[in-house]
C-alpha positions in Angstrom: -102.4 -60.6 39.7 -104.2 -57.5 41.0 -102.7 -54.1 41.8 -102.3 -55.0 45.5 -100.3 -58.1 44.6 -98.2 -56.2 42.2 -97.4 -53.6 44.8 -96.6 -56.2 47.4 -94.1 -57.8 44.9 -92.7 -54.3 44.2 -92.2 -53.8 48.0 -90.4 -57.1 48.3 -88.2 -56.2 45.4 -87.4 -52.8 46.8 -86.2 -54.4 50.1 -83.8 -56.6 48.0 -82.6 -53.7 46.0 -81.9 -51.7 49.2 -80.0 -54.6 50.7 -77.9 -54.9 47.5 -77.3 -51.1 47.4 -76.1 -51.1 51.0 -73.7 -54.0 50.1 -72.5 -52.0 47.0 -71.8 -48.9 49.1 -69.9 -51.0 51.6 -67.8 -52.3 48.7 -67.4 -48.8 47.4 -66.0 -47.8 50.8 -63.6 -50.7 50.6 -62.5 -49.6 47.1 -62.0 -46.0 48.4 -59.7 -47.3 51.1 -57.6 -49.4 48.5 -57.5 -46.4 46.1 -56.4 -44.1 48.9 -53.6 -46.5 50.0 -52.4 -46.9 46.4 -52.7 -43.2 45.5 -55.3 -43.9 42.8 -58.0 -41.4 41.9 -61.6 -41.9 42.8 -62.8 -41.8 39.2 -61.9 -44.6 36.8 -63.7 -43.6 33.6 -62.9 -46.8 31.8 -64.4 -48.9 34.6 -67.5 -46.7 34.6 -67.9 -47.1 30.9 -67.5 -50.8 31.1 -70.2 -51.1 33.8 -72.6 -48.9 31.7 -71.9 -50.9 28.5 -72.4 -54.2 30.3 -75.7 -52.9 31.7 -76.8 -51.8 28.3 -75.8 -55.0 26.6 -77.3 -57.4 29.3 -80.6 -55.6 29.8 -83.8 -56.1 27.9 -83.9 -53.7 24.9 -87.0 -51.8 26.0 -85.5 -51.0 29.5 -81.8 -50.8 28.7 -81.5 -47.0 28.6 -83.6 -46.7 31.8 -81.3 -49.1 33.6 -78.2 -47.4 32.3 -79.6 -44.1 33.7 -80.2 -45.8 37.1 -76.6 -47.1 37.0 -75.2 -43.7 36.2 -76.8 -42.4 39.4 -75.5 -45.4 41.4 -72.0 -44.7 40.1 -72.4 -40.9 40.8 -73.4 -41.6 44.4 -70.6 -44.2 44.8 -68.1 -41.6 43.7 -69.5 -39.0 46.0 -69.4 -41.5 48.9 -65.8 -42.4 48.1 -64.8 -38.8 48.0 -66.5 -38.1 51.3 -64.7 -41.0 52.9 -61.3 -39.8 51.5 -61.9 -36.3 52.7 -62.5 -37.3 56.3 
């Protein structure tokens, strides 16, 4: 595979990642609504740790910490989105 082919595959993968992130944010909005109705806080530290641990354990060893870092940002943005929705 040459560089152009690799980049084309990256572009295809990026489209899929964006679609999944949109779906995740929609689910995050649904979670925010449930939390608001039940009086639960936006942050659930134990859930976050479980997600990060699962990511670390299920990822290839050489990329695990990079993927955990990406997931930390996804979780941070999900919390920010939930807070924004709750404060409307």
